[in-house]
C-alpha positions as a Python dict, from the first residue, in 0.01 Angstrom:
ca = {
    (1, 'M'): (0, 0, 0),
    (2, 'I'): (-185, 268, -112),
    (3, 'E'): (-418, 122, 80),
    (4, 'L'): (-228, 180, 400),
    (5, 'L'): (-103, 523, 296),
    (6, 'R'): (-421, 631, 245),
    (7, 'E'): (-529, 581, 599),
    (8, 'E'): (-283, 738, 689),
    (9, 'N'): (-368, 1050, 526),
    (10, 'A'): (-83, 1064, 304),
    (11, 'K'): (-75, 1218, -42),
    (12, 'D'): (-11, 935, -264),
    (13, 'Y'): (96, 969, -591),
    (14, 'V'): (36, 669, -843),
    (15, 'S'): (219, 617, -1188),
    (16, 'D'): (242, 298, -1392),
    (17, 'I'): (347, 257, -1712),
    (18, 'V'): (-19, 136, -1830),
    (19, 'E'): (-187, 459, -1862),
    (20, 'E'): (-519, 274, -1755),
    (21, 'R'): (-431, 68, -1486),
    (22, 'M'): (-290, 427, -1320),
    (23, 'V'): (-563, 606, -1483),
    (24, 'E'): (-794, 292, -1221),
    (25, 'V'): (-591, 341, -881),
    (26, 'A'): (-574, 657, -901),
    (27, 'N'): (-979, 673, -896),
    (28, 'K'): (-1040, 385, -673),
    (29, 'Y'): (-735, 543, -423),
    (30, 'K'): (-823, 920, -506),
    (31, 'A'): (-460, 944, -568),
    (32, 'V'): (-320, 1184, -842),
    (33, 'P'): (-183, 1033, -1158),
    (34, 'V'): (152, 1134, -1266),
    (35, 'A'): (279, 1005, -1589),
    (36, 'N'): (564, 751, -1545),
    (37, 'N'): (850, 957, -1664),
    (38, 'N'): (747, 1229, -1393),
    (39, 'I'): (708, 1035, -1132),
    (40, 'Y'): (1098, 1060, -1050),
    (41, 'E'): (1062, 1422, -991),
    (42, 'L'): (822, 1480, -782),
    (43, 'D'): (962, 1634, -378),
    (44, 'V'): (835, 1358, -176),
    (45, 'D'): (932, 1184, 95),
    (46, 'V'): (896, 799, 9),
    (47, 'Y'): (947, 732, -357),
    (48, 'A'): (801, 335, -339),
    (49, 'P'): (852, 108, -658),
    (50, 'C'): (637, -177, -641),
    (51, 'A'): (623, -364, -961),
    (52, 'L'): (936, -302, -1240),
    (53, 'G'): (1269, -327, -1076),
    (54, 'G'): (1593, -95, -1217),
    (55, 'T'): (1377, 176, -1203),
    (56, 'V'): (1660, 340, -941),
    (57, 'N'): (1947, 406, -1235),
    (58, 'K'): (2155, 661, -1282),
    (59, 'E'): (1857, 886, -1544),
    (60, 'T'): (1657, 843, -1275),
    (61, 'I'): (1839, 924, -967),
    (62, 'A'): (1977, 1224, -1131),
    (63, 'K'): (1596, 1355, -1158),
    (64, 'M'): (1487, 1212, -791),
    (65, 'R'): (1338, 1473, -552),
    (66, 'C'): (1291, 1213, -260),
    (67, 'R'): (1427, 1115, 22),
    (68, 'I'): (1353, 730, 80),
    (69, 'I'): (1325, 467, -149),
    (70, 'A'): (1133, 185, -5),
    (71, 'G'): (873, -67, -233),
    (72, 'S'): (806, -363, -310),
    (73, 'A'): (964, -423, -690),
    (74, 'N'): (1228, -637, -676),
    (75, 'N'): (1622, -576, -806),
    (76, 'Q'): (1458, -165, -778),
    (77, 'L'): (1872, -69, -871),
    (78, 'R'): (1947, -99, -1185),
    (79, 'N'): (2289, -130, -1126),
    (80, 'E'): (2324, -210, -730),
    (81, 'A'): (2670, -43, -690),
    (82, 'D'): (2688, 194, -877),
    (83, 'D'): (2321, 343, -817),
    (84, 'A'): (2383, 268, -422),
    (85, 'K'): (2672, 530, -433),
    (86, 'L'): (2495, 795, -646),
    (87, 'L'): (2165, 738, -300),
    (88, 'M'): (2431, 796, -76),
    (89, 'D'): (2549, 1086, -310),
    (90, 'K'): (2288, 1290, -308),
    (91, 'D'): (2127, 1164, 23),
    (92, 'I'): (1876, 946, -34),
    (93, 'L'): (1813, 636, 215),
    (94, 'H'): (1734, 309, 77),
    (95, 'A'): (1593, 9, 216),
    (96, 'P'): (1711, -288, 66),
    (97, 'D'): (1345, -466, -135),
    (98, 'Y'): (1576, -807, -88),
    (99, 'L'): (1530, -688, 333),
    (100, 'I'): (1191, -500, 343),
    (101, 'N'): (997, -781, 175),
    (102, 'A'): (1129, -1035, 368),
    (103, 'G'): (756, -1109, 500),
    (104, 'G'): (651, -1308, 179),
    (105, 'L'): (977, -1569, 238),
    (106, 'I'): (899, -1564, 531),
    (107, 'S'): (545, -1663, 530),
    (108, 'C'): (680, -1920, 250),
    (109, 'Y'): (940, -2138, 512),
    (110, 'S'): (679, -2055, 784),
    (111, 'E'): (435, -2279, 561),
    (112, 'I'): (660, -2510, 497),
    (113, 'A'): (846, -2552, 849),
    (114, 'G'): (461, -2583, 958),
    (115, 'Y'): (436, -2257, 1157),
    (116, 'G'): (122, -2170, 1289),
    (117, 'V'): (8, -1834, 1216),
    (118, 'S'): (127, -1627, 1531),
    (119, 'R'): (459, -1751, 1462),
    (120, 'T'): (438, -1608, 1085),
    (121, 'A'): (364, -1294, 1225),
    (122, 'A'): (655, -1345, 1546),
    (123, 'L'): (880, -1386, 1259),
    (124, 'T'): (743, -1068, 996),
    (125, 'E'): (753, -844, 1283),
    (126, 'T'): (1130, -882, 1338),
    (127, 'I'): (1163, -739, 988),
    (128, 'Y'): (1120, -333, 1094),
    (129, 'E'): (1412, -385, 1406),
    (130, 'A'): (1651, -547, 1099),
    (131, 'T'): (1596, -275, 891),
    (132, 'R'): (1681, -24, 1169),
    (133, 'S'): (1998, -201, 1238),
    (134, 'V'): (2081, -237, 862),
    (135, 'L'): (1959, 109, 794),
    (136, 'R'): (2243, 283, 1122),
    (137, 'K'): (2537, 1, 1020),
    (138, 'S'): (2478, 183, 681),
    (139, 'I'): (2512, 560, 850),
    (140, 'N'): (2798, 469, 1066),
    (141, 'E'): (2969, 320, 860),
    (142, 'H'): (2956, 510, 529),
    (143, 'V'): (2876, 169, 313),
    (144, 'A'): (2543, 186, 120),
    (145, 'P'): (2287, 22, 259),
    (146, 'Y'): (2286, -303, 67),
    (147, 'E'): (2625, -425, 174),
    (148, 'A'): (2529, -357, 563),
    (149, 'A'): (2218, -610, 488),
    (150, 'N'): (2511, -769, 343),
    (151, 'Q'): (2789, -774, 579),
    (152, 'L'): (2494, -870, 875),
    (153, 'A'): (2363, -1159, 659),
    (154, 'E'): (2733, -1253, 641),
    (155, 'T'): (2778, -1194, 958),
    (156, 'R'): (2419, -1431, 1114),
    (157, 'I'): (2485, -1685, 847),
    (158, 'A'): (2877, -1795, 986),
    (159, 'D'): (2762, -1772, 1337),
    (160, 'M'): (2478, -2002, 1252),
    (161, 'R'): (2743, -2195, 1068),
    (162, 'K'): (2943, -2180, 1468),
    (163, 'I'): (2619, -2306, 1641),
    (164, 'K'): (2558, -2645, 1432),
    (165, 'R'): (2886, -2764, 1438),
}
């Protein structure tokens, strides 16, 4: 991810619980290294947790100054319902991890189903619009993004069951 951001001339910060790894990545991508406990206080557009889950929690949300949380770590919110409410109260947009990271599952399914590369790519390209739909529903209905994603998924599953009967 940091490589893609660097290609867009974004100012990148990197943090890790292992200092040597943080310094190595920071040097490789000309990013600014930030001590693990200080990353939450940065005035940034996006906080992207990409490894360790549960980093978005009551303690860290209180420090956060970002506008968006979108990363590849699983289970980013330590307590989904409580932390999602805190994020909404602070007007921080959270893209649910299982939604924006669906590409890995799509790729695995495509391999099992025998789809080719072009079909797999086409399926992964739907993630962007699905994310927009979830965030739009979240904003319009004043529900947390994970709730909107769950509601849309449940509706889609129910619709598929009707078709298959």
